[in-house]
N, C-alpha and C positions, 0 to 999 in steps of 0.2 A: 547400796553395795556395802553392807555393814561388815562383811568379812574380807573385803578387798583392801589391801594397803593402798595408801595414797602414793603419788609419785610426783617428782618435780615437774612443774610446768616448764615447757620449752621456751627459752628466751634466745635472743640472738647476740647476747653481749659477751660471749666467750670466744675470743679469737681462736681459730683452728677448728671450731665446731661446725657442723653442717649448717645449722641455722645462720650462724654468722656469715658463712660463705655465700649463702643465698642473698642476704641483705647487702653484703659488701661487694660481691662479685656478679652474681646472677642478675640482680636488678639493673645495675649499670649496663650489663651486656644486652639486656632486653631493650633498654632505651636506645642503645646504638642500633640494634636490629630494626626497631620500629622506624627510626629515622631513615634507614637505608631502604626500607620496603615501601614507604609511602612518600610521595612528593609533597610533603607539608610545606606550608608558607611560613614566613618569618615569625608570626605570632606563636605558632605551634612550636617552632624550634626554640624560641625564647622560653616558652613554658616548660619544655623538656629540659633545657639547661637548668632552670630553677628547680625542677623536680630532682634532677641528678644531684645537685648540690644539697638539696634538703634531705633526700633519703639517705645520703651517705654521711653527712656531717651536721645536719640540722635537727630540728625538733618537730614534733607533730603539731600542725597548725589547724585551726578550725576551718570548716567549710564556709564558702560564701553564704551570706544570709539568705540568698534566694535559691540556694541549691535545692533541687527537687527532692533529694533524699536526706536532707539535713536531719529531719526528725528521726529517721531510721538510724543514722549513725550516732546521733545523740543517745538513743536508746541502747545502742550497741557498745557504748563506752567511750565515745569521742571526747566528751567533757572530762572524763577521768584521765585520759591519756594526753590531752593537749598540753604542750610545753615539755613533754618528755622525749628523750631520744628514741628514735625508731628501734634501737637495739635493746632498750630497757623495758619494752612492753611485750606481752605475749607474742611469740613468733607468728602464730596463726593470725593474730590481729594485725600485726605489722605487714605481713605479706598481703593480706586482703586490702589494707589501706593503700599499699603501693599501686595496686591495679585500679582502685577507685581514683587515685590521684593522676595516674597516667591517662585514663580516659578523659578526665577533666582537662589535662594539659593539651590533648590533641583535639579538643572541641567536640568530643563524641556526644556530650549531653546538650550541646548547642545553647542558644540558637546560632545559626550560621551555616555556611556551606559544608562544613565537616561533620555536622550533626548526623549521628547514626552510622558513620563510616567506621567499620571494625578495623582497628590498627593491626590486628593479627590475621586478617583474612588472607593475605598473600601466603603466609606460612601454612595455613589450613588447606588452602587450595593446592599448594605444592604437594602436600601429603596425599590429598585425595586424587590428584592427577598423576601420581608417580607410577613408574613401571612396576614397583612392588605391589601397588594396589591392583594393577592389571593381573599380575600373577596370582594374587590371593583370590580374586573374583573368578578367574579361570578354573581354579581348583574346585570351585563349587560344583562344576559339572561332574567331576569324579565322585564327589560326595553324594550326589543325588541318588545313585543306585544302591546305596548302603542302607542297612536297617535303620529305622527311625531313631532307636535309642543310641545307635552309634553316631548318627548325624547330630543328635542333640548334644552328646558329650563332646564331639569335635567342635561344634559351634560354641559351646560353653568355654572351652579352652581357647578358642579364637577370641572370644570376648575378654577373657582373662589376660592373655598375653598381648592383645591389641593395645593394652595400656602402655606398652613400651614405646608407642609412637608419641608419647607425651612431649610436645614441642618445647615447652618451657624448660623441661629437664635437659633436653639436648642442646638448646641454644648456648648454654654455658658449660656443657660437658662434652667438649669435642672428642675426648678420649673414650667416650662411652662405647662406641661401636668396636673400637679396638679391643676393649676388655670384655667383649661379649662372649662369656663362657657359656657352655651348655647349661641352660637354665634348669631349675628344679623347683618343685613345689615343696615348701617347708611345712605346709599344713593343707590337708585336702578333705573337706567335708562335703564333697560334691554329691555323695550318695544321700546325705541328709537333705541337701537342697532339693534333689529330685523327689524324695519321699514327701516333702512338704507340699509340693505342687500336685503330686499324684493322689494325695489324701482327699482333695477337694474336687468335686465336679464343677466344671466351668471356673477354674481357679482364676483369680485376678493377680497378675504379676505387676508390681511396680519396679521400675529400673531407674535408679538415680545415675544419670550419665556423668561421665567425667570428660574425656577429651573428644574433640571433633575429628574429622579426617579419617585416618586409617584405624582409629579405635572405634569411632561411632558406627562405622560400617558393620563390623562384626556384632556390635550390640544390636543393631537393627536386624541383622540376619538371624540372630538368636530369637528375637521377638517374633519375626516372621515365621520361623520354623515352628515355634511353640503354638502360635495361633493356627497355622496351617495344619498341624498334626492333631489339633484338638486338645493338646495337653493343657492349654489355658484358654479361657474364653474371652478374656479382656486383658489389655496391657495399658499401663500408664507410664509415660516416659517423662521424667523430670529433667529439665535442662536449665541453664542459667538465664536470667533475664537480660543480661548484657555481657559483652566480652569480658573474660576473666581468666586469670592465670594463663595467659597466652592462648592455650589450645582448648579451653573448656567449651563444651558444646552449647550453642544457642539454637533457637528455633530456625534461624537462617541456615545454620550448619546442618540441621536435619533435612531441610529442603535440598541443600547442595548434595548431601549424601544420597537422598532418594533419586535425584536427577542422575547422579553418577551410576546408581544401580540400574535404573530403567534405561539408561543410554548404553548399557553394556549388553553383551549377548548372553545366550544360554540361561543357565539357572539363575545367575545374578539378576538378569532383567526380570525373570519371573518373580523372584523375591521382591524386587523393587515395585512391580505392579501390584503385588498382593499387599504390600505395606501402604501404597498409595490408596488402594481401595479400603484398607482397614482404617485409615485416617478419615476417609470420606463417610464410612458407615458407623463410626464410633467405637469400633473394637480396639482401636489404638487412639489414645488421647495424650496430648502434650500438656505439661504444666511448666510454668516458669515463675515460681514463687520468689518474692524479694529475699526471703531468708536463705535461698540457695546461694546467694552471694554475700551472706553475712560472715563476719569474722569470728564466729562463735561456734561452739560444739552443738551437736544435735540435742544435747540435754536441755538446751535453752530455746528449742524451737517453739514458735507461737502455737496457740491452741488450734487455729484453723488448719495449720499444716499437720499437727499431730492427729487431728480427726481425719484428715485425708489419708495419711499413711495407715491409720487403724483399719481402713477398709480393705487393705491388701491381704491376700493369702500369704504372700511373701514379697518382701522388698529386697532387691539386689542393689547393693551400694557399690558403685564402681570407683576404683582408683585410689591413689594415695591420699589426696586431700580429703576425700569423703571418709576414708578410714580414720584419719586424724580427727575429723569432726565427730565420728561415731564413737570412738573409744576415749576421746579426750586427748589433746595434744600434749602428752606428758611422756616422760622417759620411764615408762613402765618396765618392770622386770619382764623379760620376754616370756617367762613361764606363767605370768599372770593370766588366769583363765579368761578367754575372750568373752564368754557368756556373762562374766561378772562385771565387765566394763562396758558392755553394750546394752545395759538394761534400760537406757533412756528411750529406746525405740519402741513404738506402740504396737508393733506387729512382729512376727518372725522376720529375721533379717539375715541376709548372707552378704559377706564382704568378699569382693573379688579385687585383688590389687597385686601389682608388682611392687617390690619394696624399693622406695626412693626417699625415705626419710627415716629418722631414728625411732619412730613410734612403731612398736610391735608388741603383740600379746599372743597368747594361745599356743606357744611352742612347747614341746616336751623338752625336758632337760637334755636328752641325748642329742636331739636335733640342734639345739642351741650350741652345745659343746662342739659338735662337729663343724658347724659354721664358723665358730670363733677359731678353732684350730686351723681351718683351711684358709680363712680370710681375715682374721682378727675381727674388726668391726665394720669392714667394708661391705659386708653382705647386707647391712641395713639400708644402704643408700645406692647400691650399684645398679639396681634395676635388673639384675640377673636371677633373682629369686621371686617367687610369687606364692600366693596363698588363696585358698577358698575356705572361709570360716563361716559357720552358721550358728546362730542362737535361735533355738526353736520357738520359745514362748516368751511373750512380753512379761 
């Protein structure tokens, strides 16, 4: 990116900033929510007490010598950051470290009876089993009779705005629903997205999932429609290898979502059955690479993952966290061209996200000025604006 100016790396050490509020307020709120959602035993409660004290007032500590992923975290910077305040290391790193430590505290990595028990599963299932999900699935029956292009655009927007179901965002933002203004796209490259898929016969779509529950369902519906209509011949869905950021999707969450679809009536059930078949015959493939839960930007992805993405006609990167990893977790000028800061990706890439952090690129000056005039800087983190941005060539 020789012509792209650098930008400050986001840290959490400035009181009043959004990153600081996540570390100082959201993370303690998530610990409280996890305690209330799962009937943990005294060892887990003691470990959660220790984590609460450590993440708010302590320093980063090394992993146990026998931790299964110690080598990964050492390669990802643990040695460099050990002994430093959680607030003084890159925000992306500190956030990721919190979820790794939380899983350790509740015994997720075992051995023991709590091994493999997702501490966020009650939140995910509540989303998936909600009346709102019923309404969204019922709406598919009306969509089925419309032209294929109209269906595709509606499902793309469903996938885009489904990101507002981000549970970690809502756990510590009780006023988010009350502030739910009429949302608007601040950038829309959807025509370019479709043109990339339509240029290739039997296109291969990669989708890097973000959240489970009510967001993952529309992601799966979009994939099902594109496979069923022949617009793509193959789909690869990247999920997290373990629970992460409260609501991030894992393989188990994909299974839950497919069961939800197939157990519904009408068009939703048909989509679910088609996806089930696509997994069985290889048209839809799941991936859960360790780097998907790394505290680093995609610019530092390992060679095997880079080679995997290079096979895609297009990769859709979903959600706020993946956007931060794609462009770098920095306080870019909002008018910095998206294509200039997404050069790390080895194939054409499209970002779909609602805005829930300070990181933003690719806006025109008029749009930025209008947002600031209407909302000051709240538009960056309120979740009431969204974007579709595309970088055509690697």
